[in-house]
C-alpha positions, -999 to +999 in steps of 0.1 A: -333+646-372-353+615-361-354+598-396-316+595-401-313+579-366-340+554-373-325+546-407-290+542-391-302+517-365-321+498-391-290+495-412-271+482-381-297+456-375-294+445-411-255+444-409-259+423-377-283+399-394-259+396-424-229+389-402-248+362-383-263+347-415-227+341-429-212+328-396-241+305-390-242+294-426-210+276-415-220+264-381-256+254-386-249+236-418-220+218-401-242+210-371-270+196-393-247+171-410-221+165-382-233+131-371-235+119-407-200+132-416-185+116-384-200+082-393-182+085-427-149+095-410-151+065-387-157+042-417-124+054-432-105+058-399-115+033-371-091+052-347-114+082-349-139+076-320-155+110-318-193+113-316-213+140-332-239+139-305-213+140-277-195+168-295-227+189-296-234+180-260-200+194-250-207+225-270-240+233-253-227+222-218-198+247-220-222+271-235-246+269-206-218+273-179-201+302-197-233+322-200-228+332-164-195+348-172-206+363-205-223+395-190-190+402-172-171+399-205-198+421-222-193+448-196-156+448-202-154+444-240-187+459-251-212+440-275-192+444-307-159+431-295-177+404-275-194+391-307-162+392-326-142+371-300-171+346-300-172+344-338-134+335-340-142+303-320-168+293-346-143+295-374-118+275-354-144+248-348-152+245-385-114+244-394-110+215-369-130+192-394-102+196-420-080+175-398-104+150-381-091+139-347-110+130-316-090+153-293-094+182-318-131+176-321-139+177-283-114+206-275-129+228-303-163+218-291-155+232-257-140+263-273-170+271-295-193+265-264-175+294-246-176+314-279-213+308-283-221+324-249-201+355-260-216+359-294-252+354-284-250+376-253-234+403-273-260+399-301-289+402-277-275+432-261-266+449-294-300+442-308-317+458-278-296+488-278-304+493-315-341+490-308-370+508-291-401+495-275-418+501-309-391+485-331-380+456-310-405+431-324-398+442-360-360+441-354-362+407-338-382+393-367-358+408-393-327+396-375-342+361-371-352+358-408-317+369-419-300+345-395-321+315-404-315+320-442-282+304-433-301+272-431-312+276-467-279+285-484-256+262-465-278+231-468-285+238-505-247+234-510-246+203-489-276+189-508-257+189-541-224+177-525-240+147-508-262+137-537-260+100-544-234+093-517-236+065-491-203+075-475-192+112-474-156+107-488-124+127-479-126+150-510-162+159-504-156+167-468-126+189-476-146+208-503-175+214-480-155+224-449-132+247-468-162+265-484-179+269-449-146+282-434-144+309-461-181+319-456-176+322-418-145+343-422-165+368-444-192+369-418-166+378-392-154+406-414-190+420-417-192+419-379-161+441-377-179+467-396-206+472-371-206+505-353-205+507-315-239+513-299-243+549-288-218+563-313-231+590-337-267+585-326-266+548-336-288+533-308-282+536-270-251+532-249-252+506-222-235+504-188-236+471-169-214+486-141-183+464-144-178+426-146-186+418-109-218+439-110-229+423-142-226+389-126-246+401-096-273+414-119-275+380-136-280+361-103-306+386-091-325+385-123-325+347-124-343+345-090-372+366-102-405+349-107-410+360-143-375+348-153-381+315-137-413+311-156-397+321-189-369+296-182-394+268-189-399+282-223-362+287-228-357+250-219-382+239-245-365+260-272-332+242-264-347+207-267-363+217-299-331+232-313-310+201-305-338+180-321-340+198-354-304+207-357-289+173-350-314+145-342-340+149-370-314+150-398-297+118-384-332+101-383-337+108-420-301+097-430-305+064-410-340+056-424-329+032-452-364+029-467-359+064-482-345+062-518-316+085-510-315+091-472-281+110-472-294+136-496-323+143-473-300+157-447-293+189-468-328+191-482-342+189-446-320+218-435-332+238-464-369+233-455-361+241-418-345+273-430-376+281-452-399+278-421-375+299-400-373+326-427-410+327-432-418+329-395-391+356-389-401+376-420-438+376-413-433+386-376-407+412-386-426+428-414-458+428-395-443+432-360-460+465-354-493+449-361-489+416-343-475+431-312-509+450-307-524+416-300-497+404-278-469+380-282-489+350-268-510+343-299-478+338-319-463+314-293-496+295-292-494+292-330-459+278-328-471+253-301-499+241-324-476+238-354-451+218-334-478+194-321-489+186-356-453+182-367-444+158-339-475+136-346-464+134-383-429+125-374-443+098-351-462+083-381-434+087-406-402+076-390-391+044-371-382+048-335-346+034-340-338+060-365-317+084-343-294+056-333-286+034-363-294+025-399-328+009-399-352-008-424-380-007-398-415+002-413-433+035-405-470+037-395-479+049-430-495+025-456-471-003-466-447+009-439-430+033-464-420+066-450-429+096-471-403+122-483-429+148-487-441+144-451-404+144-439-398+177-456-432+192-445-421+183-409-388+201-415-406+232-426-430+230-396-401+225-372-385+257-385-417+278-386-427+268-350-392+275-338-394+310-353-427+316-335-411+308-302-377+326-306-389+358-322-413+363-294-386+355-268-363+381-283-392+406-283-402+400-247-366+401-234-358+433-254-390+449-242-395+438-206-358+437-198-348+468-219-325+481-192-310+448-183-307+431-217-272+416-213-279+395-183-315+386-196-302+373-229-273+354-211-299+337-189-320+328-219-290+312-236-279+295-203-312+277-200-316+270-237-280+256-240-284+235-209-314+217-222-297+213-256-267+197-240-290+174-220-308+164-252-276+156-271-264+135-241-296+114-240-298+112-279-271+085-279-294+061-261-330+074-266-352+062-294-372+087-314-405+082-296-389+092-263-377+123-280-411+132-292-427+126-258-402+149-240-408+176-267-446+174-263-445+178-225-420+207-225-438+225-254-470+225-234-453+237-202-432+263-220-462+278-239-482+281-207-454+298-187-447+323-216-483+333-217-484+339-180-454+363-182-468+380-214-502+385-198-486+401-167-465+423-189-495+433-209-515+442-178-485+462-165-482+481-198-519+488-200-519+502-165-491+527-172-513+556-188-537+553-159-509+557-134-495+587-152-529+604-153-535+597-115-502+612-106 
């Protein structure tokens, strides 16, 4: 009887990954090109004063606040319906770009921020309920690889649509955003096919004890030492997320020494996606092997990969590139930036991010197995808060400031994660001895 149950939950994790892959093919592709598209809209319509950076800052600021309410919504709606409601807001956000208007941009940004809290809290809870201590690392890696393949497919489409264009014209924008809307709606349909946890042996049921009790659990959990330490790691992943999803693509598109800088936006997203897929796939397929050595070696690997990446970006791109078109030279020979190094850095950004996020999912699903809803909400609260902060300062900070902040928080976040992981490992190791003593 055990084999069908395992098969059923594995299929459900695959369906969850497919649904998120489709929804985020729309959203992540849109976020990657948002600042570039908005600059083109402003060139056609001076009355449009919206900013891609401010829009994303609003998304993540509302996301951060609403994470405190998400566990209460989760306790009332359940993980499946919570994800569906959140997914609808993503579709509305994409549709808003078919009629570009400053008020629509910022209002849908706030709406999708609230939806993001719902969809990610529901996802973390659903994944945990469909997993055991033995399968959580594998399921986290498989889900992450499927999710991040959205970076590959969506940006491949954008790569061909933006090829050779200095300005992203109205027709091109309509084609791109209509296609992204359709893909997102299909993803929402797949989400509706997910079975509820606990039904017919599909995972475990969960009871947060009502909306108010769920909120109390979140506040209590946030005050614990381990969660405060992990919050530093969460904070770094938020800064890294905002950097590679919005800042780095803008840096490439504004560096005019590249032969075709606008085309690099889609190409960069594809290489980030390849890095994410490889990282998630490797740690998913070999999750049962890697978890024996702990989660900390994978996080340390991600840290080293990101350090190399940040140094290469420092050498390759001018410091003014996040803010405006620039012909400034790089530190490479002849001052000419390298497209090969730029795409290598995109890949390294994705792979390092996968190292951090798969292990965060694993540690939250393992250590906080009976409190997964509030745990994932706190993860997304801290991550989105730092992402919002990054998008706010992006409109004034040069590239080298970004890199300096990333290096500091990557170092601190890696250290704090290791401290919590080592403590969890000691606790797990002591369990058999305690049982034998009793």
